[in-house]
N, C-alpha and C positions, 0 to 999 in steps of 0.2 A: 350415512354413516352408521356401524353399529355402536353402540356403547356399550363397555364391560363395565358392572362396577366394581370388580374386584377391580381394577385398573384404576381408579381415582376419576379425577374429574380430565376429560380430556384435553388434551393440548391442542392450544385456538393457532389459526394462520390467516395471515392476511397473504394473498399471491400477486407478485408483483411481475407482469412481462407485458412489452405491447404486444403482442400475437395473442390475440382472444384465444384462436384452436391450443394452444401450449396453456394458456389460461384455463380454458375447457378441463385440458386433458390433465393436469394437476391435480383442479377441482373433485375429477370424476375418481382419482387415484385416492384420495386422501380420504373424499367423504364412503368411499367400500371397506375402509380399512379401519379398524377396532383404534381406539383411542383418538380419534383426531376430529376437530370441525373447521372448517374453512370459515371465516366469518364473511369474506368479501374479495373483491378483487380491486388490483389497479393499473392504469395503462401506461403509467409512465411515475419517475420518481417524486413529482409535485404532487400528483395524485395521491401516492403511498403516502407522504409523511400526511395530509388530512387525513386519511384513510387509518393510518396508526392510531393518530390523534383522538378520532370517533371512536374507533373498536379496541382501543386496545387488545390485539392478540399476541399471546406467548411469542411467535416467534414468525416472523415475515420473511419469504422466502421471496428474496430479490435480485432480477436480473438487472446487468449495468449498461448495457448500452440500448439507450429509449430515447425513440423522439421525444421531445417535451420535454426533457428531466432523467438525467443516467442517475444509475442506481448508486454512483461513489458521493455525487452532492447529497442525495436524501439519504444517505446513512450518515454522514457528517452533520445532516441539519437534526435526525433523531439524535445521535450521541450529545449533540450541544442543548436539546431538549432537555433530555435526559428520560427519554421515553424506557419503560421498562419491557418494552420487545428486545429480543433477540433478533438480530440479522442473518441469514444464513442466505451467501450468494448464490445463484443458482444458472448459471451459463454455459456459455459455447465455449468463452475466453477464457485461456490459460496464461497470455504474457504476462511480463512483468509490469508492462504500465498497466494490466488492469488487477492483477492479484495483490501488487504491493498497497495501492492508492486505497483499494478496497477493505484491507487487512487494516492499514493504520487507520482508517478513517471511522472505523471500530466494528466494525463486522465481526461477529462471534463466528463464523468458518466459511467454507470456501469448497463448492463442489461443483463440475462441469454437468451438463444434461445428460450425457451417456453415463447416467450412475446407474446403476442396478435400482430398480423398485425398494428391495430390502434397505439399500444403502442407504436410501434417502429417507426412508422411514427412522431408520437409529439415528442421523446426521440431526433429524428436525428433535429427537428427542434428547440427544444428547446435547441441541443447542439451547434448547427449553430449560436445559438447567444447568445453561452457562458454562458448557465445556466446550473446548475447541474442537472443530471436524475442518480438518481438511484432505483434498485428494492427493492420492500419492502423487502427482502431475504436479500439485500446488506446495506441496509441502517441501517437495526436492526442490523447488524454484527457493521459496522462503531459505532455505537452510545455507543455498546457493549465496542468497544474497546478502545473511548475513554475516558470510564467511568471507565475501568479499572485503577489498579494505573501504574502509569510507570516505569516500572524497566528494566533500560539501560541495552540490553546484552553483549555489547563489553565492556562493565568496569568491572576491575576487582579490587581487593584491593592489596594495597600496601604492602611490609613487615612489615612495622611498623603497618599497619593498622590490618594486621591478628593478629600482638603481642598484641594490643590493645584490638581486639576481644575476643582471646583467652583467657584474664584475666577476661576479662568482663565474660564470659563461665562461670568462676570461682568462679563468684560472688565476685571478686576483687573490691573496691570503685574506684572513680575516682582518689581522692587524694592517696591513695595505688599503683595506676596503673603508677602515676605519677612520685612514689619515684623509683617502682621497673624500669623503664625505663628511668630515668633519665631526664624527662621531668616535665613541668608546666601543673599542672591540667586544665588551659586554654586551651592548646595545646592538653591534652586529647579530651577533647570538643570539639574540632575544627577534630578531628579524626573522636570521633563517629557522629559529622555531617555530612564528609563525607561518613562512612561506611553505614550511614541509607540511605543516597540519593541513594547511588549505589544498596543497595541492595532492596530499594523500600519499606522501613517500617519506624516503626517512635518511636520506645524505642526500650531498652537494651533487652526485652527477644525476641521480634522480631525477633531481628539482628542474636541474638543466634542461633535461630530457624531454619531462612531459611541458616544461615552461614552452617549450620549441613544438612540441605536438601540436598544443593549443594555440599555436602562434600570439604566446603573452610573450615572446621576446624576436618576435617575429621570423624570418626565414630562416631557417637551418643553416648553418656556414656550409658551404661547398668544400670537401678535404681538397 
């Protein structure tokens, strides 16, 4: 690498990837550019955490899917430890199952390996400054995810909520549900509010439809 005093201290990096040829390529790319210093490499997420603690780089270039320890778990651990390093994901995967967990874990940016050389340099500089960097494809996915209705995957209906929803599916009114379950109408409305929130819907019909789609109420009645 060629240091340029006018640029100040070079940005230090740790390159994390399970493929030696990829690590060699990235090291060569950054070592030949002004303003960067590659401090070291790691072949998996576990090693990445240890090397980050030992070397204290400005930016960690992190692959995601690696035998011996994935990138998302490493990002979570670095975040938990309060590591100074910014993590810039550099991977070939841009599916929701990869991008969202990485960003939620604490990654500062997310780029794909087909990014042009100058785009990668710019992204590393931005990450070092704490600015978020996303490839266009990943940015689009995140926007879509944010705009989509929030449906908690781990929330299940209580036994009472299922009873209420079953009666709703039969066309029973709130007043009739209250009388049958020996509760007040206000309590019925409260149960419905919780049901709507858990199923990610806004009305009775949608709640019933989603419940049948998820087999919460068993098989959908035949017409």
